[in-house]
N, CA, C and O atoms as CSV, one atom per row, in Angstrom:
chain,resi,resn,atom,element,x,y,z
A,1,MET,N,N,-99.827,49.746,102.214
A,1,MET,CA,C,-101.204,49.798,101.775
A,1,MET,C,C,-101.305,50.545,100.432
A,1,MET,O,O,-100.582,51.524,100.250
A,2,GLN,N,N,-102.151,50.141,99.498
A,2,GLN,CA,C,-102.273,50.677,98.226
A,2,GLN,C,C,-103.285,51.855,98.304
A,2,GLN,O,O,-104.353,51.705,98.898
A,3,GLU,N,N,-102.958,52.996,97.719
A,3,GLU,CA,C,-103.840,54.149,97.677
A,3,GLU,C,C,-104.996,53.866,96.811
A,3,GLU,O,O,-104.782,53.305,95.736
A,4,SER,N,N,-106.247,54.201,97.164
A,4,SER,CA,C,-107.363,53.910,96.348
A,4,SER,C,C,-107.456,54.902,95.216
A,4,SER,O,O,-107.002,56.039,95.345
A,5,TYR,N,N,-108.023,54.501,94.141
A,5,TYR,CA,C,-108.135,55.276,92.868
A,5,TYR,C,C,-109.295,56.194,92.910
A,5,TYR,O,O,-110.369,55.760,93.328
A,6,ASN,N,N,-109.188,57.368,92.535
A,6,ASN,CA,C,-110.355,58.259,92.379
A,6,ASN,C,C,-110.210,59.084,91.089
A,6,ASN,O,O,-109.194,59.748,90.879
A,7,ALA,N,N,-111.185,59.035,90.275
A,7,ALA,CA,C,-111.107,59.678,88.942
A,7,ALA,C,C,-110.798,61.157,89.034
A,7,ALA,O,O,-110.145,61.728,88.160
A,8,ALA,N,N,-111.265,61.754,90.078
A,8,ALA,CA,C,-111.130,63.248,90.202
A,8,ALA,C,C,-109.649,63.513,90.421
A,8,ALA,O,O,-109.101,64.457,89.852
A,9,ASN,N,N,-109.005,62.706,91.225
A,9,ASN,CA,C,-107.589,62.793,91.426
A,9,ASN,C,C,-106.752,62.700,90.086
A,9,ASN,O,O,-105.839,63.478,89.809
A,10,TRP,N,N,-107.157,61.696,89.322
A,10,TRP,CA,C,-106.451,61.425,88.073
A,10,TRP,C,C,-106.711,62.493,87.078
A,10,TRP,O,O,-105.786,63.004,86.447
A,11,LEU,N,N,-108.001,62.855,86.917
A,11,LEU,CA,C,-108.411,63.863,85.852
A,11,LEU,C,C,-108.029,65.262,86.196
A,11,LEU,O,O,-107.770,66.044,85.281
A,12,ILE,N,N,-107.974,65.638,87.428
A,12,ILE,CA,C,-107.780,67.084,87.761
A,12,ILE,C,C,-106.506,67.315,88.677
A,12,ILE,O,O,-105.583,68.052,88.330
A,13,ASP,N,N,-106.536,66.627,89.862
A,13,ASP,CA,C,-105.471,66.890,90.883
A,13,ASP,C,C,-104.117,66.671,90.371
A,13,ASP,O,O,-103.229,67.481,90.636
A,14,ARG,N,N,-103.898,65.636,89.658
A,14,ARG,CA,C,-102.468,65.332,89.190
A,14,ARG,C,C,-101.988,66.436,88.387
A,14,ARG,O,O,-100.812,66.767,88.540
A,15,HIS,N,N,-102.772,67.113,87.484
A,15,HIS,CA,C,-102.379,68.163,86.634
A,15,HIS,C,C,-101.934,69.398,87.466
A,15,HIS,O,O,-101.004,70.117,87.103
A,16,ILE,N,N,-102.639,69.601,88.583
A,16,ILE,CA,C,-102.298,70.767,89.464
A,16,ILE,C,C,-101.044,70.373,90.174
A,16,ILE,O,O,-100.134,71.193,90.292
A,17,GLU,N,N,-100.948,69.174,90.648
A,17,GLU,CA,C,-99.737,68.774,91.347
A,17,GLU,C,C,-98.483,68.849,90.501
A,17,GLU,O,O,-97.385,69.074,91.011
A,18,ALA,N,N,-98.665,68.653,89.165
A,18,ALA,CA,C,-97.530,68.700,88.180
A,18,ALA,C,C,-97.279,70.134,87.705
A,18,ALA,O,O,-96.499,70.351,86.778
A,19,GLY,N,N,-97.950,71.131,88.347
A,19,GLY,CA,C,-97.794,72.602,88.070
A,19,GLY,C,C,-98.496,73.054,86.779
A,19,GLY,O,O,-98.134,74.062,86.172
A,20,ASN,N,N,-99.485,72.293,86.394
A,20,ASN,CA,C,-100.295,72.703,85.191
A,20,ASN,C,C,-101.735,73.113,85.553
A,20,ASN,O,O,-102.667,72.901,84.777
A,21,GLY,N,N,-101.895,73.704,86.752
A,21,GLY,CA,C,-103.234,74.179,87.165
A,21,GLY,C,C,-103.707,75.273,86.220
A,21,GLY,O,O,-104.917,75.417,86.049
A,22,GLY,N,N,-102.844,76.042,85.607
A,22,GLY,CA,C,-103.342,77.053,84.713
A,22,GLY,C,C,-103.737,76.716,83.344
A,22,GLY,O,O,-104.269,77.554,82.615
A,23,ARG,N,N,-103.486,75.481,82.960
A,23,ARG,CA,C,-103.805,74.948,81.679
A,23,ARG,C,C,-105.231,74.772,81.477
A,23,ARG,O,O,-105.908,74.495,82.467
A,24,ILE,N,N,-105.821,74.895,80.284
A,24,ILE,CA,C,-107.236,74.700,80.096
A,24,ILE,C,C,-107.669,73.234,80.088
A,24,ILE,O,O,-107.133,72.389,79.371
A,25,ALA,N,N,-108.675,72.988,80.932
A,25,ALA,CA,C,-109.150,71.633,81.237
A,25,ALA,C,C,-110.501,71.420,80.483
A,25,ALA,O,O,-110.775,70.312,80.021
A,26,VAL,N,N,-111.318,72.455,80.365
A,26,VAL,CA,C,-112.641,72.292,79.831
A,26,VAL,C,C,-112.969,73.603,79.077
A,26,VAL,O,O,-112.724,74.706,79.564
A,27,GLU,N,N,-113.539,73.422,77.855
A,27,GLU,CA,C,-114.120,74.571,77.163
A,27,GLU,C,C,-115.607,74.369,76.984
A,27,GLU,O,O,-116.065,73.288,76.613
A,28,SER,N,N,-116.344,75.408,77.249
A,28,SER,CA,C,-117.845,75.303,77.122
A,28,SER,C,C,-118.269,76.644,76.421
A,28,SER,O,O,-118.369,77.704,77.039
A,29,GLY,N,N,-118.494,76.513,75.159
A,29,GLY,CA,C,-118.825,77.617,74.287
A,29,GLY,C,C,-117.564,78.502,74.229
A,29,GLY,O,O,-116.480,78.022,73.897
A,30,ASP,N,N,-117.715,79.780,74.549
A,30,ASP,CA,C,-116.570,80.734,74.581
A,30,ASP,C,C,-115.846,80.689,75.859
A,30,ASP,O,O,-114.810,81.345,75.971
A,31,LEU,N,N,-116.312,79.941,76.886
A,31,LEU,CA,C,-115.727,79.985,78.216
A,31,LEU,C,C,-114.627,78.880,78.301
A,31,LEU,O,O,-114.809,77.786,77.768
A,32,LYS,N,N,-113.567,79.161,78.929
A,32,LYS,CA,C,-112.487,78.162,79.195
A,32,LYS,C,C,-112.208,78.051,80.738
A,32,LYS,O,O,-112.162,79.027,81.486
A,33,TYR,N,N,-112.046,76.884,81.085
A,33,TYR,CA,C,-111.809,76.603,82.554
A,33,TYR,C,C,-110.477,75.867,82.695
A,33,TYR,O,O,-110.218,74.882,82.004
A,34,THR,N,N,-109.650,76.359,83.595
A,34,THR,CA,C,-108.363,75.723,83.955
A,34,THR,C,C,-108.604,74.544,84.857
A,34,THR,O,O,-109.701,74.344,85.379
A,35,TYR,N,N,-107.543,73.758,85.034
A,35,TYR,CA,C,-107.625,72.644,85.999
A,35,TYR,C,C,-107.882,73.245,87.366
A,35,TYR,O,O,-108.668,72.650,88.104
A,36,SER,N,N,-107.309,74.345,87.778
A,36,SER,CA,C,-107.495,74.983,88.973
A,36,SER,C,C,-108.981,75.469,89.113
A,36,SER,O,O,-109.576,75.327,90.181
A,37,ASP,N,N,-109.513,75.991,88.119
A,37,ASP,CA,C,-111.004,76.400,88.192
A,37,ASP,C,C,-111.848,75.161,88.335
A,37,ASP,O,O,-112.804,75.200,89.109
A,38,ILE,N,N,-111.580,74.061,87.655
A,38,ILE,CA,C,-112.420,72.841,87.880
A,38,ILE,C,C,-112.252,72.317,89.290
A,38,ILE,O,O,-113.226,71.920,89.929
A,39,GLN,N,N,-110.978,72.312,89.796
A,39,GLN,CA,C,-110.861,71.875,91.149
A,39,GLN,C,C,-111.577,72.658,92.158
A,39,GLN,O,O,-112.145,72.131,93.115
A,40,ARG,N,N,-111.547,73.960,91.933
A,40,ARG,CA,C,-112.328,74.854,92.843
A,40,ARG,C,C,-113.810,74.495,92.800
A,40,ARG,O,O,-114.475,74.474,93.835
A,41,GLU,N,N,-114.344,74.206,91.571
A,41,GLU,CA,C,-115.726,73.827,91.433
A,41,GLU,C,C,-116.021,72.528,92.151
A,41,GLU,O,O,-117.042,72.339,92.813
A,42,LEU,N,N,-115.025,71.622,91.966
A,42,LEU,CA,C,-115.200,70.305,92.673
A,42,LEU,C,C,-115.382,70.450,94.166
A,42,LEU,O,O,-116.268,69.840,94.765
A,43,PHE,N,N,-114.513,71.284,94.771
A,43,PHE,CA,C,-114.601,71.620,96.212
A,43,PHE,C,C,-115.871,72.208,96.640
A,43,PHE,O,O,-116.374,71.903,97.721
A,44,ARG,N,N,-116.472,73.141,95.730
A,44,ARG,CA,C,-117.725,73.741,95.959
A,44,ARG,C,C,-118.888,72.625,96.029
A,44,ARG,O,O,-119.763,72.627,96.894
A,45,VAL,N,N,-118.779,71.719,95.048
A,45,VAL,CA,C,-119.738,70.627,94.978
A,45,VAL,C,C,-119.669,69.739,96.179
A,45,VAL,O,O,-120.674,69.363,96.783
A,46,GLN,N,N,-118.410,69.410,96.511
A,46,GLN,CA,C,-118.278,68.567,97.808
A,46,GLN,C,C,-118.845,69.254,98.928
A,46,GLN,O,O,-119.480,68.596,99.752
A,47,HIS,N,N,-118.688,70.614,99.084
A,47,HIS,CA,C,-119.265,71.314,100.244
A,47,HIS,C,C,-120.774,71.278,100.128
A,47,HIS,O,O,-121.441,71.111,101.149
A,48,ALA,N,N,-121.369,71.429,98.919
A,48,ALA,CA,C,-122.764,71.475,98.732
A,48,ALA,C,C,-123.381,70.149,99.165
A,48,ALA,O,O,-124.428,70.089,99.809
A,49,LEU,N,N,-122.619,69.010,98.747
A,49,LEU,CA,C,-123.151,67.707,99.061
A,49,LEU,C,C,-123.091,67.513,100.567
A,49,LEU,O,O,-123.972,66.854,101.120
A,50,ALA,N,N,-122.113,68.046,101.243
A,50,ALA,CA,C,-122.055,67.822,102.640
A,50,ALA,C,C,-123.257,68.608,103.339
A,50,ALA,O,O,-123.958,68.095,104.211
A,51,VAL,N,N,-123.417,69.893,102.865
A,51,VAL,CA,C,-124.527,70.617,103.421
A,51,VAL,C,C,-125.884,69.944,103.154
A,51,VAL,O,O,-126.755,70.011,104.021
A,52,LEU,N,N,-126.093,69.340,102.069
A,52,LEU,CA,C,-127.300,68.599,101.767
A,52,LEU,C,C,-127.309,67.220,102.444
A,52,LEU,O,O,-128.260,66.455,102.282
A,53,GLN,N,N,-126.298,66.921,103.166
A,53,GLN,CA,C,-126.222,65.669,103.961
A,53,GLN,C,C,-126.333,64.464,103.082
A,53,GLN,O,O,-126.968,63.479,103.459
A,54,VAL,N,N,-125.726,64.512,101.909
A,54,VAL,CA,C,-125.565,63.381,101.021
A,54,VAL,C,C,-124.445,62.580,101.526
A,54,VAL,O,O,-123.354,63.089,101.783
A,55,ARG,N,N,-124.721,61.236,101.683
A,55,ARG,CA,C,-123.602,60.400,102.310
A,55,ARG,C,C,-122.957,59.520,101.187
A,55,ARG,O,O,-123.458,59.389,100.070
A,56,GLN,N,N,-121.796,58.933,101.599
A,56,GLN,CA,C,-121.116,58.060,100.644
A,56,GLN,C,C,-122.106,56.927,100.279
A,56,GLN,O,O,-122.829,56.371,101.105
A,57,GLU,N,N,-122.064,56.640,98.954
A,57,GLU,CA,C,-122.759,55.607,98.315
A,57,GLU,C,C,-124.225,55.957,97.982
A,57,GLU,O,O,-124.931,55.174,97.347
A,58,ASP,N,N,-124.693,57.228,98.455
A,58,ASP,CA,C,-125.909,57.753,97.992
A,58,ASP,C,C,-125.763,58.051,96.441
A,58,ASP,O,O,-124.667,58.134,95.888
A,59,ARG,N,N,-126.929,58.198,95.824
A,59,ARG,CA,C,-126.941,58.555,94.412
A,59,ARG,C,C,-127.371,59.960,94.165
A,59,ARG,O,O,-128.249,60.503,94.835
A,60,VAL,N,N,-126.699,60.567,93.136
A,60,VAL,CA,C,-127.084,61.921,92.751
A,60,VAL,C,C,-127.311,61.891,91.246
A,60,VAL,O,O,-126.400,61.591,90.475
A,61,ALA,N,N,-128.581,62.217,90.823
A,61,ALA,CA,C,-128.963,62.220,89.397
A,61,ALA,C,C,-128.556,63.600,88.848
A,61,ALA,O,O,-128.765,64.643,89.468
A,62,LEU,N,N,-127.950,63.534,87.623
A,62,LEU,CA,C,-127.506,64.810,87.000
A,62,LEU,C,C,-128.146,64.986,85.662
A,62,LEU,O,O,-127.989,64.187,84.739
A,63,VAL,N,N,-128.867,66.059,85.599
A,63,VAL,CA,C,-129.641,66.441,84.334
A,63,VAL,C,C,-128.939,67.824,83.922
A,63,VAL,O,O,-129.468,68.912,84.150
A,64,LEU,N,N,-127.816,67.688,83.354
A,64,LEU,CA,C,-126.975,68.981,83.184
A,64,LEU,C,C,-126.645,69.128,81.689
A,64,LEU,O,O,-126.383,68.147,80.991
A,65,ASN,N,N,-126.665,70.319,81.249
A,65,ASN,CA,C,-126.143,70.714,79.948
A,65,ASN,C,C,-124.628,70.472,79.823
A,65,ASN,O,O,-123.940,70.207,80.809
A,66,ASP,N,N,-124.156,70.568,78.636
A,66,ASP,CA,C,-122.639,70.547,78.468
A,66,ASP,C,C,-122.096,71.928,78.990
A,66,ASP,O,O,-121.898,72.845,78.193
A,67,GLU,N,N,-121.869,72.058,80.269
A,67,GLU,CA,C,-121.331,73.148,80.950
A,67,GLU,C,C,-120.418,72.699,82.056
A,67,GLU,O,O,-120.315,71.508,82.349
A,68,VAL,N,N,-119.747,73.666,82.677
A,68,VAL,CA,C,-118.764,73.270,83.716
A,68,VAL,C,C,-119.450,72.607,84.858
A,68,VAL,O,O,-118.819,71.825,85.569
A,69,ALA,N,N,-120.665,72.862,85.069
A,69,ALA,CA,C,-121.394,72.153,86.194
A,69,ALA,C,C,-121.333,70.632,86.039
A,69,ALA,O,O,-121.288,69.915,87.038
A,70,PHE,N,N,-121.331,70.125,84.788
A,70,PHE,CA,C,-121.324,68.697,84.616
A,70,PHE,C,C,-120.105,68.029,85.189
A,70,PHE,O,O,-120.245,67.190,86.078
A,71,PRO,N,N,-118.871,68.366,84.714
A,71,PRO,CA,C,-117.682,67.681,85.319
A,71,PRO,C,C,-117.574,67.987,86.772
A,71,PRO,O,O,-117.137,67.127,87.536
A,72,ALA,N,N,-117.986,69.290,87.251
A,72,ALA,CA,C,-117.838,69.526,88.610
A,72,ALA,C,C,-118.724,68.602,89.480
A,72,ALA,O,O,-118.243,68.076,90.483
A,73,TRP,N,N,-119.958,68.403,89.131
A,73,TRP,CA,C,-120.902,67.601,89.893
A,73,TRP,C,C,-120.570,66.117,89.733
A,73,TRP,O,O,-120.692,65.336,90.677
A,74,PHE,N,N,-120.142,65.735,88.502
A,74,PHE,CA,C,-119.894,64.359,88.310
A,74,PHE,C,C,-118.620,63.883,89.161
A,74,PHE,O,O,-118.632,62.908,89.913
A,75,LEU,N,N,-117.581,64.674,88.941
A,75,LEU,CA,C,-116.227,64.443,89.627
A,75,LEU,C,C,-116.368,64.690,91.076
A,75,LEU,O,O,-115.863,63.886,91.860
A,76,GLY,N,N,-117.027,65.760,91.519
A,76,GLY,CA,C,-117.196,66.123,92.880
A,76,GLY,C,C,-117.986,64.974,93.634
A,76,GLY,O,O,-117.631,64.604,94.753
A,77,SER,N,N,-119.010,64.456,93.011
A,77,SER,CA,C,-119.649,63.380,93.617
A,77,SER,C,C,-118.737,62.165,93.834
A,77,SER,O,O,-118.653,61.583,94.916
A,78,MET,N,N,-118.051,61.818,92.710
A,78,MET,CA,C,-117.172,60.676,92.796
A,78,MET,C,C,-116.136,60.843,93.890
A,78,MET,O,O,-115.888,59.899,94.642
A,79,ARG,N,N,-115.524,62.010,94.004
A,79,ARG,CA,C,-114.575,62.230,95.007
A,79,ARG,C,C,-115.074,62.048,96.352
A,79,ARG,O,O,-114.326,61.656,97.248
A,80,SER,N,N,-116.281,62.306,96.543
A,80,SER,CA,C,-116.978,62.204,97.794
A,80,SER,C,C,-117.517,60.794,98.112
A,80,SER,O,O,-118.073,60.540,99.181
A,81,GLY,N,N,-117.336,59.944,97.192
A,81,GLY,CA,C,-117.769,58.531,97.384
A,81,GLY,C,C,-119.284,58.405,97.122
A,81,GLY,O,O,-119.912,57.453,97.586
A,82,ILE,N,N,-119.884,59.386,96.362
A,82,ILE,CA,C,-121.220,59.375,96.012
A,82,ILE,C,C,-121.400,59.020,94.552
A,82,ILE,O,O,-120.592,59.394,93.702
A,83,VAL,N,N,-122.463,58.296,94.275
A,83,VAL,CA,C,-122.571,57.773,92.822
A,83,VAL,C,C,-123.340,58.768,91.974
A,83,VAL,O,O,-124.529,58.997,92.200
A,84,PRO,N,N,-122.642,59.379,90.966
A,84,PRO,CA,C,-123.284,60.303,90.060
A,84,PRO,C,C,-124.017,59.489,88.981
A,84,PRO,O,O,-123.500,58.465,88.535
A,85,ILE,N,N,-125.198,59.923,88.561
A,85,ILE,CA,C,-125.943,59.214,87.637
A,85,ILE,C,C,-126.292,60.259,86.503
A,85,ILE,O,O,-127.285,60.978,86.617
A,86,PRO,N,N,-125.494,60.323,85.459
A,86,PRO,CA,C,-125.759,61.314,84.318
A,86,PRO,C,C,-126.945,60.866,83.568
A,86,PRO,O,O,-127.054,59.699,83.193
A,87,LEU,N,N,-127.818,61.751,83.346
A,87,LEU,CA,C,-129.071,61.424,82.512
A,87,LEU,C,C,-129.263,62.338,81.293
A,87,LEU,O,O,-128.776,63.468,81.275
A,88,SER,N,N,-129.878,61.905,80.419
A,88,SER,CA,C,-130.048,62.633,79.188
A,88,SER,C,C,-130.923,63.832,79.350
A,88,SER,O,O,-131.981,63.750,79.976
A,89,THR,N,N,-130.503,64.968,78.792
A,89,THR,CA,C,-131.365,66.184,78.936
A,89,THR,C,C,-132.487,66.076,77.870
A,89,THR,O,O,-133.316,66.983,77.798
A,90,MET,N,N,-132.547,65.070,77.092
A,90,MET,CA,C,-133.583,64.873,76.132
A,90,MET,C,C,-134.920,64.167,76.605
A,90,MET,O,O,-135.944,64.074,75.928
A,91,LEU,N,N,-134.722,63.671,77.933
A,91,LEU,CA,C,-135.872,63.010,78.535
A,91,LEU,C,C,-136.801,64.059,79.051
A,91,LEU,O,O,-136.388,65.145,79.458
A,92,ASN,N,N,-138.109,63.708,79.029
A,92,ASN,CA,C,-139.086,64.650,79.650
A,92,ASN,C,C,-139.157,64.436,81.140
A,92,ASN,O,O,-138.480,63.551,81.663
A,93,GLY,N,N,-139.939,65.202,81.830
A,93,GLY,CA,C,-140.025,65.025,83.343
A,93,GLY,C,C,-140.525,63.722,83.763
A,93,GLY,O,O,-140.033,63.179,84.753
A,94,GLU,N,N,-141.500,63.153,83.066
A,94,GLU,CA,C,-142.031,61.765,83.498
A,94,GLU,C,C,-140.904,60.743,83.285
A,94,GLU,O,O,-140.695,59.909,84.166
A,95,GLU,N,N,-140.185,60.759,82.192
A,95,GLU,CA,C,-139.129,59.759,81.907
A,95,GLU,C,C,-138.029,59.997,82.939
A,95,GLU,O,O,-137.530,59.007,83.475
A,96,LEU,N,N,-137.635,61.132,83.243
A,96,LEU,CA,C,-136.607,61.435,84.218
A,96,LEU,C,C,-137.078,60.930,85.547
A,96,LEU,O,O,-136.309,60.280,86.255
A,97,GLY,N,N,-138.296,61.196,85.918
A,97,GLY,CA,C,-138.891,60.755,87.176
A,97,GLY,C,C,-138.785,59.260,87.387
A,97,GLY,O,O,-138.398,58.797,88.460
A,98,PHE,N,N,-139.147,58.475,86.309
A,98,PHE,CA,C,-139.040,57.040,86.468
A,98,PHE,C,C,-137.634,56.551,86.542
A,98,PHE,O,O,-137.356,55.609,87.283
A,99,VAL,N,N,-136.752,57.133,85.824
A,99,VAL,CA,C,-135.230,56.707,85.951
A,99,VAL,C,C,-134.721,57.109,87.314
A,99,VAL,O,O,-134.016,56.303,87.923
A,100,ILE,N,N,-134.998,58.225,87.825
A,100,ILE,CA,C,-134.502,58.730,89.053
A,100,ILE,C,C,-135.113,57.816,90.217
A,100,ILE,O,O,-134.409,57.430,91.150
A,101,ASP,N,N,-136.389,57.515,90.106
A,101,ASP,CA,C,-136.982,56.690,91.072
A,101,ASP,C,C,-136.405,55.327,91.083
A,101,ASP,O,O,-136.181,54.768,92.156
A,102,ASP,N,N,-136.139,54.732,89.888
A,102,ASP,CA,C,-135.512,53.513,89.795
A,102,ASP,C,C,-134.106,53.433,90.335
A,102,ASP,O,O,-133.689,52.367,90.789
A,103,SER,N,N,-133.321,54.572,90.302
A,103,SER,CA,C,-131.950,54.715,90.776
A,103,SER,C,C,-132.009,54.931,92.319
A,103,SER,O,O,-131.005,54.766,93.012
A,104,ARG,N,N,-133.117,55.276,92.797
A,104,ARG,CA,C,-133.208,55.696,94.258
A,104,ARG,C,C,-132.291,56.916,94.568
A,104,ARG,O,O,-131.722,56.968,95.658
A,105,ALA,N,N,-132.140,57.846,93.692
A,105,ALA,CA,C,-131.272,58.972,93.943
A,105,ALA,C,C,-131.923,59.793,95.022
A,105,ALA,O,O,-133.142,59.941,95.115
A,106,ALA,N,N,-131.015,60.326,95.845
A,106,ALA,CA,C,-131.445,61.161,97.024
A,106,ALA,C,C,-131.601,62.675,96.540
A,106,ALA,O,O,-132.376,63.468,97.075
A,107,VAL,N,N,-130.765,62.979,95.458
A,107,VAL,CA,C,-130.615,64.361,95.047
A,107,VAL,C,C,-130.666,64.332,93.503
A,107,VAL,O,O,-130.147,63.411,92.873
A,108,VAL,N,N,-131.286,65.333,92.929
A,108,VAL,CA,C,-131.215,65.582,91.530
A,108,VAL,C,C,-130.614,66.981,91.345
A,108,VAL,O,O,-130.918,67.900,92.105
A,109,VAL,N,N,-129.782,67.126,90.356
A,109,VAL,CA,C,-129.154,68.389,89.961
A,109,VAL,C,C,-129.504,68.677,88.581
A,109,VAL,O,O,-129.232,67.893,87.672
A,110,LEU,N,N,-130.111,69.803,88.399
A,110,LEU,CA,C,-130.772,70.135,87.156
A,110,LEU,C,C,-130.101,71.448,86.618
A,110,LEU,O,O,-129.903,72.369,87.410
A,111,SER,N,N,-129.741,71.566,85.284
A,111,SER,CA,C,-129.457,72.861,84.688
A,111,SER,C,C,-130.927,73.571,84.676
A,111,SER,O,O,-132.009,72.988,84.597
A,112,ALA,N,N,-130.696,74.973,84.773
A,112,ALA,CA,C,-131.973,75.753,84.923
A,112,ALA,C,C,-133.155,75.465,83.884
A,112,ALA,O,O,-134.322,75.468,84.275
A,113,PRO,N,N,-132.833,75.223,82.596
A,113,PRO,CA,C,-133.841,74.972,81.674
A,113,PRO,C,C,-134.759,73.763,82.033
A,113,PRO,O,O,-135.894,73.704,81.560
A,114,TYR,N,N,-134.275,72.800,82.866
A,114,TYR,CA,C,-135.027,71.646,83.124
A,114,TYR,C,C,-135.711,71.692,84.442
A,114,TYR,O,O,-136.350,70.714,84.830
A,115,ALA,N,N,-135.604,72.842,85.194
A,115,ALA,CA,C,-136.219,73.017,86.464
A,115,ALA,C,C,-137.776,72.791,86.361
A,115,ALA,O,O,-138.387,72.246,87.280
A,116,LYS,N,N,-138.388,73.224,85.225
A,116,LYS,CA,C,-139.808,73.035,85.127
A,116,LYS,C,C,-140.260,71.608,85.110
A,116,LYS,O,O,-141.466,71.366,85.176
A,117,SER,N,N,-139.344,70.609,85.023
A,117,SER,CA,C,-139.718,69.155,85.168
A,117,SER,C,C,-139.652,68.690,86.586
A,117,SER,O,O,-140.022,67.550,86.868
A,118,LEU,N,N,-139.203,69.510,87.491
A,118,LEU,CA,C,-139.101,69.101,88.880
A,118,LEU,C,C,-140.360,68.659,89.567
A,118,LEU,O,O,-140.304,67.669,90.297
A,119,PRO,N,N,-141.490,69.304,89.400
A,119,PRO,CA,C,-142.763,68.855,90.019
A,119,PRO,C,C,-143.130,67.399,89.603
A,119,PRO,O,O,-143.618,66.595,90.397
A,120,THR,N,N,-142.859,67.122,88.306
A,120,THR,CA,C,-143.240,65.719,87.795
A,120,THR,C,C,-142.212,64.713,88.379
A,120,THR,O,O,-142.545,63.613,88.819
A,121,ILE,N,N,-141.001,65.152,88.349
A,121,ILE,CA,C,-139.873,64.252,88.877
A,121,ILE,C,C,-140.135,63.880,90.330
A,121,ILE,O,O,-140.055,62.706,90.692
A,122,ARG,N,N,-140.462,64.909,91.202
A,122,ARG,CA,C,-140.741,64.762,92.600
A,122,ARG,C,C,-141.949,63.871,92.838
A,122,ARG,O,O,-141.943,63.088,93.788
A,123,ARG,N,N,-142.969,63.959,92.024
A,123,ARG,CA,C,-144.139,63.149,92.163
A,123,ARG,C,C,-143.771,61.744,91.965
A,123,ARG,O,O,-144.271,60.910,92.720
A,124,ILE,N,N,-142.924,61.361,91.005
A,124,ILE,CA,C,-142.575,59.946,90.643
A,124,ILE,C,C,-141.496,59.378,91.495
A,124,ILE,O,O,-141.596,58.243,91.961
A,125,ALA,N,N,-140.388,60.201,91.724
A,125,ALA,CA,C,-139.162,59.660,92.345
A,125,ALA,C,C,-139.379,59.827,93.898
A,125,ALA,O,O,-139.100,60.888,94.457
A,126,THR,N,N,-139.852,58.811,94.526
A,126,THR,CA,C,-140.199,58.860,95.967
A,126,THR,C,C,-138.953,58.978,96.944
A,126,THR,O,O,-139.076,59.466,98.067
A,127,ASP,N,N,-137.908,58.567,96.516
A,127,ASP,CA,C,-136.666,58.626,97.350
A,127,ASP,C,C,-136.028,59.966,97.275
A,127,ASP,O,O,-135.145,60.240,98.088
A,128,LEU,N,N,-136.391,60.817,96.382
A,128,LEU,CA,C,-135.697,62.092,96.234
A,128,LEU,C,C,-135.974,63.015,97.392
A,128,LEU,O,O,-137.118,63.251,97.780
A,129,LYS,N,N,-134.850,63.548,97.949
A,129,LYS,CA,C,-134.920,64.426,99.115
A,129,LYS,C,C,-134.667,65.843,98.789
A,129,LYS,O,O,-135.269,66.725,99.401
A,130,ARG,N,N,-133.790,66.124,97.839
A,130,ARG,CA,C,-133.382,67.521,97.510
A,130,ARG,C,C,-133.165,67.671,96.003
A,130,ARG,O,O,-132.962,66.700,95.274
A,131,ALA,N,N,-133.215,68.891,95.587
A,131,ALA,CA,C,-133.027,69.288,94.224
A,131,ALA,C,C,-132.043,70.501,94.136
A,131,ALA,O,O,-132.147,71.422,94.946
A,132,VAL,N,N,-131.203,70.505,93.273
A,132,VAL,CA,C,-130.249,71.621,93.136
A,132,VAL,C,C,-130.479,72.128,91.684
A,132,VAL,O,O,-130.436,71.353,90.729
A,133,ILE,N,N,-130.713,73.396,91.559
A,133,ILE,CA,C,-130.897,73.949,90.189
A,133,ILE,C,C,-129.616,74.807,89.903
A,133,ILE,O,O,-129.263,75.722,90.646
A,134,VAL,N,N,-128.950,74.437,88.765
A,134,VAL,CA,C,-127.728,75.127,88.428
A,134,VAL,C,C,-128.141,76.348,87.445
A,134,VAL,O,O,-128.760,76.138,86.402
A,135,VAL,N,N,-127.810,77.437,87.799
A,135,VAL,CA,C,-128.034,78.714,87.040
A,135,VAL,C,C,-126.774,79.147,86.557
A,135,VAL,O,O,-125.793,79.204,87.298
A,136,ASP,N,N,-126.740,79.488,85.230
A,136,ASP,CA,C,-125.544,79.973,84.572
A,136,ASP,C,C,-125.308,81.427,84.928
A,136,ASP,O,O,-126.079,82.304,84.540
A,137,VAL,N,N,-124.270,81.670,85.646
A,137,VAL,CA,C,-124.002,83.042,86.139
A,137,VAL,C,C,-122.811,83.712,85.345
A,137,VAL,O,O,-122.406,84.814,85.716
A,138,ASP,N,N,-122.261,83.098,84.299
A,138,ASP,CA,C,-121.174,83.664,83.506
A,138,ASP,C,C,-121.688,84.624,82.535
A,138,ASP,O,O,-120.915,85.207,81.774
């Protein structure tokens, strides 16, 4: 039986398995994250998705800045069989609400600066059950 493909395995895990976990995988401003750092973040995202009771094939809308949270939530969702929907941070709350409603996303993950759009998003996106606000702690 052929093993199924998962982008998280290809982009992150294979580097760690090859002994390159300490190499830089992502740079965000002055911050640098290794493959091992990203893998740890993927595991945290997978745990959060399980706690939020997001199931395979559910959709998660991502309104995230260019920060480590983006690859973590994108790849962590994919690894869990959940469909990540990256959205532009240039959209306003009403525009985000309509796109999220159309996607039927169960969860939205927002970088902290976009949290102010959440009431508008929730009013429009009727299938939305949970929201996660990502706060930069570095």
